N, C-alpha and C positions, 0 to 999 in steps of 0.2 A: 406458439407464442411463449416467450420466456416468462416464468413467474418471478415477480419482483417482490419477494417477501420482505427483504431488507428495506426497499423503498416504501412499502406500506407502513412500516413502523416509523420511518422518518417522517412521512406525510402526516400521520396521526400526531406526532409530537409537534410538528411545526404548525399545522393548521388548526388542531384541536387543543393544543397546549399540554397534552399528555399522551403517552403511549402505554399500551399494556406491555406485559413482559415479552421481550424478544428473546427467545431461547436459542441457544447455540448447541446443537448436538455435536458430538465429536467421536473420534475413533479410539480414544484412550481412557475416557472416564465418564462420569455422569454428566448430563446436560448442564450448561452454565448459563446464567443470565447475562445478556449483553446489554450494558447500559446505553440507551439511545442518546442521552444528553451529551455524551462525550463527543459526538459528531458535530455539536453546535457550539463548541468552545470558542471563547474570545482569546485574545492575546494573553490576558491576565491568567487564564486557566491552562495555558499550554506549558508542558514540561520543558525544562532547559534543553533537552535533546532536540526537540522539534524547533525551538527558536534558533538554536545553533544551526540546524539544517537550513533554515531560511536564510541565514546570514551567508552560508557557503554557496547558496544558489546564485547563479549569475546569468547575465545576458537574457536571451529569450528562453523562457521556462515553460515546460510542460508538466503540470501537476497531475500525475497519473493516479487514478483511483481517488479522485478529489472529494468524494462524499458530497456534502452540501456546501463545500467551498470555503471552509474556515481558513485554510492556509492561503488559498488563491485570493480571497478577499483581503487578507492582511497584506500580501505582497502588492496587490493592486492599489491599495491605499498608499503604499510607499512609492507609487509611480512606476512599478516594475512591469515588464511585459510578460504576462502570464496567461497561459491557456489551461483551462480545466478539462480533463478527460475523465469521464465516468460512465460505467456500464448501466447503472440504474437510471431508468428514464425518469422516475419520480424524483430522485435526488437531483437530476439535472434541472427539472422544473423548479425545484426549491432554490437551486443556485441562481437561476435567472431572476427569480422573484427577489432574492437577497441582493442582487445587483452585480453578480459576476459577469463581466463583459463578454468574455470568450469561453463558451461552454460547448463541448463536443460530446455527444452521447454515442460512445463506441467502445468496443473491446480493443485494448492496446495491441493485441496480436493481429487484428485486422486493420489497424490504423495506419494510414499512409498520408503524409503531409509534408510540408516543407520542413527542413531540419531545425532542431533546437540546440541551444547551448547547454541546457541542463534538463535532465529528466529527473523529476522529483517523486519519490515514492515513500510516503510517511505512514505512520501507524502500521508498520510492517507490511507496507504495500508491495514489497518484493515478493511477499508470500503468494501473490497471484500467479507466480511461475508454477506453483503446485508441487513440482517434483524437481529433483536434481536435473533430470533430462529437460524439463521445462525451463529451468534456469539457463541451460546452454542455449535453448531455442530463443529465449528472451534476449540474451546478450547478443546473439547473432542478429536478431531483428533490431535491437537498439542501435547497432552501428549505423543503420540506415535512417534512424531518426535523429542523429546527432551531427552537428557541424564538426569540422576538423578541430581536435582538441576539446571536444565536448565531454560532458561528465554526467554520471548518474549519482545522485545523492539518495541514500536510503538508510533505513534503520531495520534491525532485525534482532533476534534473540537466539541464544544457545539454550535449547530446551532439554539438554542431556539430564537435567535434574529430575525429569519425569521418570527416569530409569535408575534413580539412585539406589533403589532396593532390588534391582535386577540387572540383567545383561542388556546391552543395546541390541536391537533387532539385527539379524544377519542378512535378511532378504530385502531390506530397503533402508534408505537413509533415515535415521531416527527423527529428523525434523520434518518428515513428510506426514501431514495430518489430513484427515478427512473431516469435513464439517457439513452441517445442514441447519438452515434457519427454520424456526417455527414461530409463527405469530398468529394469534387469535385462532389457534387450532389448525391452521394451514401450514403445510410443510413445503419447502422448496426442494430442489434436487440436491443431492450430495455433491460437494465440490472439494477439490484438493487444495491444500494451502501449505506453504513451505516456510519453516523457520530454519535458518541456516547459520551455522557458526562462522565467525569471520575467517578462520584459517581455511575452511573448505571453500568459501566463496573467493578468497584471495587466489587460491590455486586455479579455480575454474576461470576466473576473470583473466588471469595471465594467459591461459590457453586460448581464450576468445579474443585476445587483442586489447586488453585493458590493464592499466596500472591500478593496483589497489592501495588505498590509503585509509587507515583507521583514524577517524576524526575524534571520536569520543567513546569511552567505555564507562558505563555508570557503576561498574563493580557489582552489578546484580544481574548479570547475564545478558543485558541489553547494550547495544552499541550503535554508533552512527559511523557510516563509512562513505567514501567516494570511489567511483571507478572512472578513470579518465582514459579516453582513447589514446592508445600508443601512437606516437608519431611515426 
């Protein structure tokens, strides 16, 4: 049975009104506190990059890694056709309580369904690929989840700044990070997460049959982009 440390923190925040500290251990520095309230944001709290991503989303939308459904709810209220896909069982229960109409509790790599026009991955959701190899696998899988001319909308960050005082690693891509959640003294399994610079993903996307388009760069290493299936 998969431990849902992340979901436990979300549940405490939603049902009890507060959560204890959700720690995020990592492979590059000391543990960091992960703010839980950020997953319950309303439109007024969302950054420009995320609001722009929703504007670019079109047609039948799959919100991958939907969390508790902040983005899905906003699009649903706009009358758009959106399905929320989330691995955390407890997050999915919260989404349903909040009123998200279409919720699927599954891992995107195992997900098979009718195709969509937009695959949406926000809050660095593309990170679920884990590694550069995983990115290739995801894009290959994504082709089967998209209608002709379909697109992937995502944001990510270039984290080369973590190595500004030293050399980039030679044996792996510098944006490949390992994380582990800890909540109320319980730790989940370590998992891989990917931060990828836009030039690297542009090259990979082209090789996997997608056209890359840089939609927004905030000037602080974070960007928004689209990958559209080549015709």
